[in-house]
C-alpha positions in Angstrom: -21.1 43.1 -102.1 -20.4 39.4 -101.3 -23.4 37.2 -100.9 -24.1 34.4 -98.4 -25.7 31.2 -99.1 -27.1 28.9 -96.4 -27.1 25.2 -97.3 -28.6 22.6 -94.9 -26.6 19.3 -95.2 -28.5 16.3 -93.7 -26.2 13.6 -92.4 -27.9 10.3 -91.8 -26.5 7.5 -89.9 -28.4 4.3 -89.8 -27.6 1.6 -87.0 -29.2 -1.9 -87.2 -29.1 -4.1 -84.0 -30.3 -7.6 -83.8 -31.9 -8.8 -80.4 -33.5 -11.9 -79.1 -35.2 -14.2 -81.6 -35.5 -11.7 -84.3 -34.0 -8.7 -86.2 -35.1 -5.1 -85.3 -33.9 -2.0 -87.0 -33.2 1.4 -85.1 -32.5 4.7 -87.1 -30.6 7.6 -85.6 -30.8 10.7 -87.7 -28.4 13.6 -86.9 -29.3 16.9 -88.8 -26.3 19.4 -88.9 -26.9 22.7 -90.6 -23.6 24.2 -92.0 -23.4 27.8 -92.8 -21.6 28.8 -96.1 -20.1 32.1 -95.4 -18.1 34.9 -97.2 -14.7 35.6 -95.5 -11.9 38.1 -95.7 -8.4 38.4 -94.3 -7.3 40.7 -91.5 -4.1 42.5 -92.3 -1.5 44.9 -90.8 -1.8 48.4 -92.1 -0.2 51.7 -91.3 -3.0 53.8 -89.8 -2.6 57.6 -89.1 -3.4 58.3 -85.5 -5.8 61.2 -85.0 -6.9 62.7 -81.8 -10.2 64.7 -81.8 -10.9 67.5 -79.4 -14.0 69.8 -79.1 -14.0 73.5 -78.4 -16.0 76.7 -78.7 -14.9 79.5 -80.9 -13.3 82.5 -79.0 -12.4 86.0 -80.4 -8.8 86.5 -81.0 -8.8 89.6 -78.8 -11.5 90.9 -76.5 -12.0 94.4 -75.4 -14.6 95.6 -72.8 -16.0 99.2 -73.4 -16.4 100.8 -70.0 -16.2 104.4 -68.6 -13.6 105.0 -65.8 -16.3 106.2 -63.5 -20.1 105.7 -63.2 -22.3 107.8 -65.4 -25.6 107.8 -67.1 -25.9 106.3 -70.5 -27.3 108.6 -73.2 -27.0 106.3 -76.3 -25.6 102.9 -77.3 -24.8 102.9 -81.0 -24.2 99.2 -81.6 -25.9 96.0 -80.6 -24.9 92.3 -80.3 -23.7 91.0 -83.7 -22.8 94.3 -85.2 -19.4 94.8 -86.9 -17.5 97.9 -85.6 -14.4 99.6 -86.6 -11.5 100.9 -84.6 -12.1 104.4 -83.4 -15.9 104.2 -84.0 -18.0 105.9 -81.2 -20.1 103.2 -79.6 -21.5 104.8 -76.3 -22.4 108.3 -75.4 -22.7 109.3 -71.8 -24.2 112.3 -70.0 -21.9 115.3 -70.5 -23.3 117.6 -67.7 -20.1 117.0 -65.7 -18.0 117.6 -68.8 -19.8 120.8 -69.5 -19.0 122.2 -66.0 -15.4 121.2 -66.3 -15.2 123.0 -69.7 -16.5 126.2 -68.1 -14.1 125.9 -65.3 -11.2 125.3 -67.8 -12.1 128.3 -69.9 -12.1 130.5 -66.8 -8.7 129.2 -65.7 -7.2 129.7 -69.2 -8.5 133.5 -69.1 -6.8 134.0 -65.7 -3.7 132.4 -66.9 -3.4 134.6 -70.0 -4.2 137.7 -67.9 -1.4 136.8 -65.5 1.1 136.3 -68.4 0.2 139.8 -69.7 0.6 141.4 -66.4 3.9 139.8 -65.8 5.1 141.1 -69.3 4.5 144.7 -68.2 6.0 144.2 -64.8 2.7 144.2 -62.9 2.5 140.5 -62.1 4.6 137.8 -60.6 6.2 134.7 -61.9 4.8 132.7 -59.0 1.3 133.7 -60.0 2.0 132.6 -63.6 3.5 129.4 -62.5 0.5 128.5 -60.2 -2.1 129.1 -62.8 -0.1 127.1 -65.4 -0.1 124.1 -63.1 -3.8 124.5 -62.3 -4.5 124.9 -66.0 -2.6 121.7 -67.1 -4.4 119.7 -64.3 -7.9 121.0 -65.4 -7.0 120.2 -69.1 -6.1 116.5 -68.2 -9.3 116.2 -66.2 -11.4 117.5 -68.9 -9.8 115.2 -71.5 -10.3 112.2 -69.2 -13.9 113.2 -68.6 -14.5 113.5 -72.4 -12.8 110.2 -73.2 -15.3 108.7 -70.8 -18.4 110.6 -72.5 -17.6 109.3 -75.9 -16.6 105.8 -75.7 -14.9 104.4 -78.9 -13.8 100.9 -80.0 -10.0 100.4 -79.7 -10.3 97.5 -82.1 -12.1 96.4 -85.2 -14.5 93.4 -84.5 -18.0 92.3 -83.7 -20.1 93.1 -80.6 -20.4 90.0 -78.5 -22.2 91.3 -75.5 -24.3 94.3 -74.4 -25.2 94.8 -70.7 -27.1 98.1 -70.4 -29.7 100.2 -72.2 -29.9 104.1 -72.6 -30.9 105.7 -69.3 -29.1 103.1 -67.2 -26.1 104.1 -64.8 -22.9 102.2 -65.7 -21.7 99.9 -63.1 -19.1 97.1 -62.8 -20.0 95.2 -66.0 -18.9 96.8 -69.4 -21.4 98.5 -71.4 -20.3 96.5 -74.6 -17.9 93.7 -75.3 -16.0 93.7 -78.6 -14.4 90.6 -80.0 -11.7 90.7 -82.7 -12.5 88.0 -85.2 -10.4 89.0 -88.1 -8.0 88.1 -89.5 -8.2 85.1 -87.1 -10.0 83.4 -84.2 -8.8 80.9 -81.6 -9.9 77.8 -80.0 -8.9 76.3 -76.6 -8.7 72.5 -76.4 -7.4 70.4 -73.5 -4.9 67.8 -74.8 -4.3 64.5 -73.0 -1.2 64.2 -71.0 -0.1 61.1 -73.0 -0.1 63.0 -76.2 1.7 66.1 -75.1 5.1 64.9 -76.4 3.9 65.1 -80.0 1.9 68.3 -79.7 4.1 71.2 -80.6 3.8 75.0 -81.5 3.3 75.5 -85.0 1.7 72.1 -85.8 -0.9 72.2 -88.3 -4.4 70.7 -87.4 -7.7 70.2 -89.2 -10.7 72.0 -87.9 -14.4 71.2 -88.5 -17.4 73.5 -87.6 -21.0 72.3 -87.2 -22.1 75.5 -89.0 -20.0 74.5 -92.1 -20.4 70.6 -92.0 -18.9 69.9 -95.5 -15.9 72.2 -95.3 -12.6 71.6 -93.5 -10.5 74.5 -92.2 -6.8 74.6 -91.4 -5.6 75.6 -88.0 -2.3 76.1 -86.2 -1.2 75.4 -82.7 0.1 78.7 -81.2 0.4 78.1 -77.5 0.9 75.0 -75.4 0.4 75.5 -71.6 3.5 74.5 -69.6 1.4 73.3 -66.7 -1.0 70.4 -66.5 -4.5 70.7 -65.0 -4.3 68.4 -62.0 -8.0 67.6 -62.0 -8.2 66.5 -65.7 -4.6 65.5 -66.5 -4.8 67.7 -69.6 -2.9 70.6 -71.0 -4.7 73.7 -72.4 -3.6 74.3 -76.0 -4.6 77.3 -78.1 -5.4 76.8 -81.8 -5.5 79.7 -84.2 -7.7 79.6 -87.4 -7.6 82.2 -90.1 -10.8 84.0 -90.5 -10.1 86.8 -93.0 -13.7 86.6 -94.3 -15.2 86.8 -90.8 -17.4 83.5 -91.4 -16.3 82.0 -88.1 -18.1 83.6 -85.2 -17.4 83.3 -81.5 -19.6 80.6 -79.7 -19.5 78.3 -82.8 -18.9 74.6 -82.0 -15.8 73.2 -83.5 -13.8 69.9 -83.6 -10.0 69.9 -83.7 -8.3 66.9 -85.4 -4.6 66.5 -84.5 -2.5 63.9 -86.4 0.1 62.6 -84.0 1.7 59.9 -86.2 1.0 56.4 -87.5 0.7 52.9 -85.9 0.8 49.5 -87.6 -2.3 47.9 -86.5 -4.7 45.1 -87.8 -7.4 46.2 -90.2 -10.6 44.3 -91.1 -13.6 45.2 -93.3 -16.4 46.9 -91.3 -18.8 44.2 -92.5 -16.8 41.7 -90.2 -17.6 43.6 -87.0 -20.8 43.0 -85.2 -22.2 44.8 -82.2 -23.5 42.6 -79.4 -27.3 43.4 -78.8 -27.9 45.4 -75.5 -24.2 46.2 -75.0 -21.3 48.2 -76.4 -19.3 44.8 -77.0 -18.0 44.5 -80.5 -16.9 41.0 -82.0 -16.0 39.1 -85.1 -16.1 35.5 -86.1 -12.8 34.0 -87.0 -12.8 31.0 -89.5 -10.4 28.2 -89.2 -10.5 24.4 -90.2 -14.3 24.4 -90.9 -15.4 26.1 -87.6 -15.9 29.8 -86.5 -14.6 31.2 -83.2 -16.1 34.2 -81.3 -13.5 37.1 -80.8 -14.1 40.3 -78.9 -12.3 43.2 -80.3 -11.4 46.8 -79.5 -12.1 49.2 -82.3 -9.8 52.1 -83.3 -10.6 54.4 -86.1 -13.1 54.0 -88.9 -11.3 53.9 -92.3 -13.7 54.3 -95.1 -15.1 50.6 -95.4 -12.8 49.1 -92.7 -12.0 49.4 -89.0 -8.7 49.7 -87.2 -8.5 47.2 -84.4 -6.5 47.9 -81.2 -6.7 44.4 -80.0 -8.5 41.0 -80.5 -7.2 39.7 -83.8 -3.9 38.8 -85.4 -2.4 39.6 -88.8 -3.7 36.9 -91.4 -6.8 35.8 -89.4 -9.6 34.9 -91.7 -12.8 36.5 -90.7 -16.4 36.1 -91.6 -17.9 39.3 -93.4 -21.4 37.9 -94.1 -23.9 35.6 -92.2 -22.8 36.2 -88.6 -26.4 36.2 -87.3 -26.5 32.5 -88.2 -23.3 31.7 -86.2 -22.3 31.0 -82.7 -19.0 30.2 -81.0 -17.7 27.0 -82.3 -20.3 26.6 -85.1 -19.5 24.6 -88.2 -19.1 26.7 -91.4 -17.9 26.4 -95.0 -16.4 29.1 -97.1 -18.5 30.2 -100.0 -16.1 29.6 -103.0 -18.5 31.3 -105.4 -18.7 34.6 -103.6 -18.1 37.7 -105.7 -15.0 39.7 -105.0 
């Protein structure tokens, strides 16, 4: 770190004036305090331009587990947060209707078999066989449909993200369970500024950070860019896919997506040069020139380790004060500390 030394310099001017019949001396003393400051030089640097967006994690695919018709729930075999496998029975519904359909189906099967036998010995008619065959096929389809809605299975492997009923409830408009597929990937939906759309492309790699894993950076990929702008926000919905083979990333987690859109040549100064004006969000620096300092308001870009990118306010080669700003004001006299440590 560079150090600052403040040295008061006392400049004394003595004026002697003769008046009337004798000499009378008058002394005017002007005291000027000059700050000896550490400085550095602003310089142009190529700065990667990053846009940061926030999003909540979403399952890659979502499936709602519901029967085709209202029925009473007997058992729910999974709860929110549970991992389930494709084909696993998750909900059992009342089978009373299914049992009656099974009895009717078995009776129709007996009638059909008897009609076929009678036809084979010449005592029946083809019309009776055809009619019973049509009835049998319809009842079989109806029975299969009811059974499919008595034992509800998961069509995907994933995690239960919602449960809307308890055993004993009648099913209604909401799904009994919602299953989210989170492996091998999850997705994030971000809204990209209209001005950045030209550089955001399908297949572009992005960096993703999750609050749950603060010290770890994940890689993502843009998989879809909406062709239409949201007229209210002037942004484009963009889908980002993040690999999640181990299932560590869960739906609802908060994420930050950083997109590198290129690089700009901008002025960079040490972070110690930038001062925040008390009571406001105004940022400024002091520029040193010819023994005085000048107040310059600046607009910050990105933080770069121990420096700041400036979007406006300074020029390449400006000499900026990096220590002692609290003792300065616009136009103040200053002297460079030639003994400062580099």
